[in-house]
C-alpha positions, 0 to 999 in steps of 0.5 A, a space after each residue: 534176087 539180091 544174091 543173083 544180082 550180086 553173082 552177075 556183078 561179080 561175074 561183070 567185074 571178073 570179066 573185066 580182071 579175071 584175063 589170060 594174055 590169049 583170052 578175051 579181055 571179056 568172056 562172055 560163055 555161060 553168062 546172060 549175054 550170051 543167052 538172051 542174045 542168043 536166043 532172040 535173034 543169034 546175035 553176038 553177045 559181044 555186040 549186046 555188051 558193047 551196047 552196055 559199054 556204050 550206055 552205061 559204062 563206069 570205071 572198075 579200078 585204076 588199070 583203066 578197065 570200064 565195065 557197064 554199071 548194073 543199075 545205071 539211071 539217066 534221064 533228062 531231069 536228073 542226068 546220069 546217076 550210077 548206084 552202088 547197090 540194088 536199094 540204092 537204085 530202087 529209091 533213086 528209081 522212084 525219084 527218076 520216074 516221079 520226073 519223066 517216064 522217059 528215063 533209061 534203067 539198068 546195065 543196057 539203059 532200057 527206056 521205061 517210056 519205050 520200053 516198059 511193056 515188057 515188065 509188070 513193074 519199073 523195078 524189074 528192070 533193076 534186075 540185070 538178067 531181065 534188062 539184059 533180056 529186054 536189052 536183047 529183044 530191043 537190039 534185035 528188034 532195031 537190026 531187023 527194022 534196018 536189014 542191010 545197014 548195021 550202023 542205023 540198025 544199032 543205031 535204032 537202039 538209042 533212037 529210032 526217029 527217022 528225024 534224028 538218023 545222024 544221031 543214030 548212025 553216030 551211035 552205031 558207029 561208036 557201038 561197033 568201035 567198042 565191039 570191035 576192040 572186045 572182038 580183036 581182043 582174042 
């Protein structure tokens, strides 16, 4: 599992750096982003990647590149934390969850309180492939719940509380701006 995780992290970093002038800034062909986005609902993998960048971006080098953080954690007790290894993330996750189950975990920030039913153990959400799969499932469900309004649909990934519709729309707008930059970089 650690070897697969390291490979995915390297692929993410390479996607940010290994580009040619006529290639997309990030090439998601053959990745978990493409596999799970397509399998769940035919979703554009760049939209799911835009969610990840919105949720867990971190700096990657000195040229201003950003990448999603593979093991990011966030809750209202401890705030955001970007572990540098799976082992570090696993230790921190125990602390975060002991404070509150309302904890966002991993590269697409799966909220354990609302989406923990998709795994047997919370540590499974630290597996990048699993996290992306559940993120695709969650985003597709949000889009299906809000047909005809892509902003609100994407915002449903962040919150489905009708009282927070403004926050959901704002989130959807942010993700769409990131997505647009990704796909226009052809």
